[in-house]
C-alpha positions in Angstrom: -16.4 10.4 0.0 -12.8 10.3 1.2 -10.7 7.8 -0.8 -8.0 5.3 0.0 -6.1 3.4 -2.6 -4.6 0.0 -1.8 -1.7 -1.2 -4.0 -0.7 -4.8 -3.9 2.8 -5.7 -5.1 2.1 -9.5 -5.0 1.8 -11.4 -8.3 -0.4 -13.9 -6.5 -4.1 -13.4 -5.6 -3.7 -15.9 -2.7 -0.6 -14.5 -1.1 -0.5 -13.5 2.5 0.2 -9.9 1.7 -2.9 -9.8 -0.6 -5.0 -11.2 2.2 -3.8 -8.7 4.7 -4.4 -5.8 2.2 -8.0 -7.0 1.7 -8.6 -7.2 5.4 -7.2 -3.7 5.9 -9.5 -2.5 3.0 -12.5 -3.8 4.9 -11.4 -2.1 8.1 -10.9 1.2 6.2 -14.4 0.9 4.7 -15.8 0.4 8.2 -14.3 3.8 9.0 -16.3 5.5 6.2 -13.7 5.6 3.4 -14.1 4.3 -0.1 -11.3 2.1 -1.3 -9.8 1.1 -4.6 -7.7 -2.0 -4.9 -4.9 -1.9 -7.5 -2.9 -5.1 -7.9 0.2 -5.6 -10.0 -1.2 -8.9 -11.2 -4.0 -7.1 -13.0 -1.7 -4.7 -14.9 -0.9 -5.7 -18.4 2.5 -7.5 -18.4 3.6 -5.9 -21.6 3.0 -2.5 -20.2 5.2 -3.3 -17.2 7.9 -5.1 -19.2 8.2 -2.5 -22.0 7.6 0.6 -19.8 4.5 1.7 -21.6 3.9 5.1 -19.8 1.0 5.9 -22.2 -1.0 2.8 -21.5 -4.7 3.6 -20.6 -4.4 1.3 -17.6 -1.3 3.1 -16.3 -3.0 6.4 -16.9 -6.0 5.2 -14.8 -3.7 4.0 -12.0 -1.9 7.4 -12.0 -5.3 9.2 -11.8 -6.4 6.9 -8.9 -3.3 7.6 -7.0 -3.3 11.3 -7.6 -6.9 11.5 -6.3 -6.2 9.3 -3.2 -6.4 10.8 0.2 -4.2 8.0 1.5 -2.4 4.9 0.1 -1.7 1.5 1.6 1.1 -0.4 -0.2 1.8 -4.0 0.5 4.2 -6.5 -1.0 5.9 -9.8 -0.1 9.6 -9.7 0.5 11.6 -11.1 -2.4 15.4 -11.2 -2.0 15.3 -8.8 0.9 13.2 -6.2 -1.0 9.8 -5.5 -2.5 8.6 -7.4 -5.5 10.2 -6.6 -8.8 6.8 -6.3 -10.4 5.8 -3.6 -7.9 9.0 -1.7 -8.8 8.1 -2.1 -12.5 4.7 -0.4 -11.8 6.3 2.3 -9.6 8.8 3.1 -12.4 5.8 4.0 -14.7 4.3 6.5 -12.3 5.1 10.3 -12.1 8.0 11.1 -9.7 5.8 13.1 -7.3 2.6 11.1 -7.6 2.3 10.7 -3.8 3.2 14.3 -2.9 2.2 14.8 0.7 0.0 11.8 0.7 -0.1 9.6 3.9 1.1 6.1 3.0 1.0 2.9 5.1 3.7 0.5 3.9 3.5 -3.2 4.7 5.5 -6.3 3.9 5.1 -10.0 4.5 8.0 -12.5 4.7 9.0 -15.9 5.9 11.1 -14.8 8.9 12.1 -12.0 11.1 15.4 -11.7 9.2 13.6 -9.5 6.6 12.0 -7.2 9.2 14.1 -4.2 8.1 13.1 -4.5 4.5 10.2 -2.1 5.2 12.6 0.5 6.5 15.5 0.0 4.0 13.6 -0.7 0.8 9.9 0.0 0.7 9.8 3.3 2.6 12.6 4.8 0.6 10.8 3.8 -2.6 7.6 5.5 -1.4 9.6 8.5 -0.3 11.0 8.8 -3.8 7.4 9.4 -4.9 7.1 12.1 -2.2 4.7 9.9 -0.1 4.6 10.5 3.7 5.0 7.0 5.2 3.9 6.2 8.6 5.8 3.6 10.7 4.8 0.6 8.6 4.0 -3.1 9.3 5.9 -6.3 8.8 4.2 -9.7 9.1 5.9 -13.1 9.3 4.2 -16.0 7.6 3.8 -17.7 11.0 1.7 -14.7 12.2 -0.8 -15.1 9.3 -3.4 -17.6 8.2 -4.5 -16.7 4.7 -7.5 -18.9 4.9 -9.2 -16.7 7.4 -11.2 -13.5 6.8 -8.9 -11.7 9.3 -5.6 -13.4 8.3 -3.7 -11.8 11.3 -3.7 -14.6 13.9 -1.0 -13.2 16.2 -2.7 -11.0 18.8 0.3 -8.8 19.4 0.7 -8.1 15.7 -3.1 -7.6 15.3 -3.0 -5.0 18.1 0.0 -3.3 16.4 -1.8 -3.4 13.0 -4.9 -1.8 14.5 -2.8 1.0 16.1 -0.9 1.7 12.9 -4.1 1.7 10.8 -5.7 4.1 13.3 -2.6 6.3 13.1 -2.6 6.2 9.3 -6.3 7.1 9.1 -5.7 9.9 11.6 -3.0 11.3 9.3 -5.3 10.9 6.3 -8.1 12.9 8.1 -5.6 15.6 9.0 -4.5 15.8 5.4 -8.1 16.0 4.2 -8.9 18.8 6.7 -5.7 20.7 5.6 -6.6 20.4 1.9 -10.2 21.5 2.5 -8.9 24.5 4.4 -6.6 25.4 1.5 -9.6 25.3 -0.9 -11.4 27.9 1.2 -8.6 30.3 0.8 
């Protein structure tokens, strides 16, 4: 089965970004993909703090990401950027771990003033891992209700999210077909 990995950069299990990622995971499963959720809050803090590249947990995350057909990465905006704990995790991964892998970046923040954080911080971080980012998504807190199964309450944002998710999954399917063709030769 084709495999999508979802990475949450939120240190809170009840955050808006975490809720959006779980919603997208359910949507991805409905399209026939298996999903694996990885959350920074579940990674051993000592491994992150002390840069333990040899941790079994970090090795497992590395393996999961290397086998992924696509990756969705989400984080809240902190100080106009992604979370520091997400960066700590990324720093422990191989430089080219997302080589040619379609990636859907998303961020959540309190206002529209952080809208460009996706473009200027998260996408360059993912590009440094050689990921192939699609346009990306930014959600303001006012567009989300984290108490609902589908936390996206703004209809325009929900429509944009659905389009971006469809586009991302289309890129994943293209990549899968390409890699299967390479296996034949």
